[in-house]
C-alpha positions in Angstrom: 19.9 23.9 59.7 16.2 23.2 59.6 16.9 20.4 57.1 18.9 18.5 59.7 15.8 18.2 61.9 13.8 16.5 59.1 16.4 13.7 58.7 14.9 10.3 59.3 11.3 11.5 59.3 8.5 10.5 56.9 8.6 12.5 53.6 12.0 13.9 54.2 13.6 12.2 51.2 11.1 13.1 48.4 12.8 13.8 45.1 10.9 16.3 43.1 7.3 15.3 42.8 7.7 11.6 43.3 6.1 11.6 46.7 3.5 14.3 45.8 -0.2 13.4 45.7 -1.3 12.9 42.1 -4.5 14.5 40.8 -7.5 12.3 40.7 -8.1 10.6 37.3 -11.3 11.5 35.6 -11.9 7.9 34.4 -10.7 5.7 31.6 -10.6 7.1 28.1 -13.7 6.5 25.9 -13.8 3.6 23.5 -12.4 4.0 20.0 -14.8 3.1 17.2 -13.4 2.4 13.7 -14.5 4.8 11.0 -16.1 3.2 7.9 -17.1 6.5 6.4 -15.5 7.3 3.1 -12.6 9.7 3.6 -11.9 10.4 0.0 -13.0 13.2 -2.2 -15.0 12.8 -5.3 -17.7 10.3 -6.4 -16.8 6.7 -6.4 -17.6 6.4 -10.1 -14.7 8.6 -11.0 -12.3 6.5 -8.9 -13.7 3.3 -10.6 -13.3 4.9 -14.1 -9.7 5.9 -13.1 -8.9 2.4 -12.1 -10.4 1.0 -15.4 -8.4 3.6 -17.4 -5.2 2.5 -15.6 -6.0 -1.2 -16.3 -6.5 -0.3 -20.0 -3.3 1.7 -20.1 -1.3 -1.1 -18.5 -2.8 -3.7 -20.7 -2.1 -1.7 -23.9 1.5 -1.1 -22.6 2.0 -4.8 -21.9 0.7 -5.7 -25.3 3.2 -3.2 -26.8 6.1 -4.5 -24.6 6.3 -1.5 -22.2 6.9 -3.5 -19.1 7.4 -0.3 -16.9 3.8 1.0 -17.2 2.7 -0.5 -13.8 5.4 1.7 -12.2 4.0 4.8 -14.0 0.5 3.8 -13.0 1.7 3.5 -9.4 3.1 7.0 -9.6 -0.1 8.4 -11.0 -2.2 6.3 -8.5 -0.1 7.6 -5.6 -0.6 11.2 -6.6 -4.3 10.7 -7.1 -4.7 8.9 -3.8 -2.7 11.5 -1.9 -4.7 14.4 -3.4 -8.0 12.5 -3.0 -7.2 11.8 0.7 -7.3 8.0 0.3 -5.9 5.8 3.0 -2.6 4.2 2.1 -3.9 0.6 2.5 -6.9 1.3 0.2 -4.6 2.9 -2.4 -2.1 0.0 -2.3 -4.9 -2.6 -2.6 -6.4 -0.8 -5.6 -3.1 -0.4 -7.3 -2.2 -4.1 -6.7 -5.4 -5.2 -8.3 -5.1 -2.7 -11.2 -1.5 -3.8 -11.9 -2.3 -7.6 -11.8 -5.4 -7.2 -13.9 -3.6 -4.9 -16.3 -1.0 -7.5 -17.0 -3.4 -10.5 -16.9 -5.7 -9.1 -19.6 -3.1 -9.2 -22.5 -1.9 -12.6 -21.3 -5.4 -14.0 -21.3 -6.2 -12.4 -24.6 -3.1 -13.8 -26.3 -3.9 -17.3 -24.9 -7.5 -17.0 -26.1 -6.3 -16.1 -29.6 -4.1 -19.3 -29.7 -0.6 -17.9 -28.8 1.6 -20.5 -27.0 1.5 -18.6 -23.6 1.8 -21.8 -21.6 4.8 -23.2 -23.4 6.5 -19.8 -23.4 5.8 -19.4 -19.7 7.3 -22.9 -19.0 10.5 -22.0 -20.8 10.8 -18.6 -19.1 10.3 -20.2 -15.7 13.0 -22.8 -16.4 15.4 -20.1 -17.6 14.7 -18.0 -14.5 15.5 -21.0 -12.3 11.9 -21.5 -11.2 10.0 -24.7 -11.4 9.2 -25.3 -15.1 5.4 -24.8 -14.8 3.4 -22.2 -16.6 1.4 -20.9 -13.6 4.7 -20.2 -11.8 6.0 -17.9 -14.5 2.6 -16.2 -15.0 2.3 -15.6 -11.2 5.8 -14.2 -11.0 5.1 -11.9 -14.0 1.9 -10.6 -12.2 3.9 -10.3 -9.0 6.5 -8.1 -10.7 3.8 -5.9 -12.1 2.3 -5.5 -8.6 5.6 -4.7 -7.0 6.3 -2.0 -9.6 2.9 -0.4 -9.0 3.4 -0.5 -5.2 6.9 1.0 -5.5 5.5 3.8 -7.6 2.8 4.5 -5.1 5.2 4.4 -2.2 7.5 6.8 -4.0 4.8 9.4 -4.6 3.4 8.9 -1.1 6.7 9.6 0.4 7.7 12.6 -1.8 4.4 14.5 -2.0 3.2 16.1 1.2 -0.4 15.8 2.5 -2.7 18.4 1.0 
């Protein structure tokens, strides 16, 4: 019956710790500084050579008609980035550049040797329902290669656990 005497008095209706005195805060958290230190393993020269090898493999595959090589390069790049502790955004940027350059090299080489790349690109763009301009078809071709590489990297990034 002691509870009946507390009715109507200050602090009588506290629920759990809602009315309890909170411990004093020690102050705001410290500032967060971004890290620009390289977090990957291995010398940068090896990574650059790996990117150049991927560009050469994609270019040779594009010249041979193997349109799926950017996806395989994305798989390999995702495994290398995951095991080398690269950040995802750095790996995706590197793979996008590698895939675009890998497909652009054989297109430029064929145009330089006199192949009708522009006319073919206009016809392909018109058949695809795009505006009948050569840069539109070439840009869409490079975009498809980049999407393939990014999809391969995403697949390996999601399937392989962190080391």
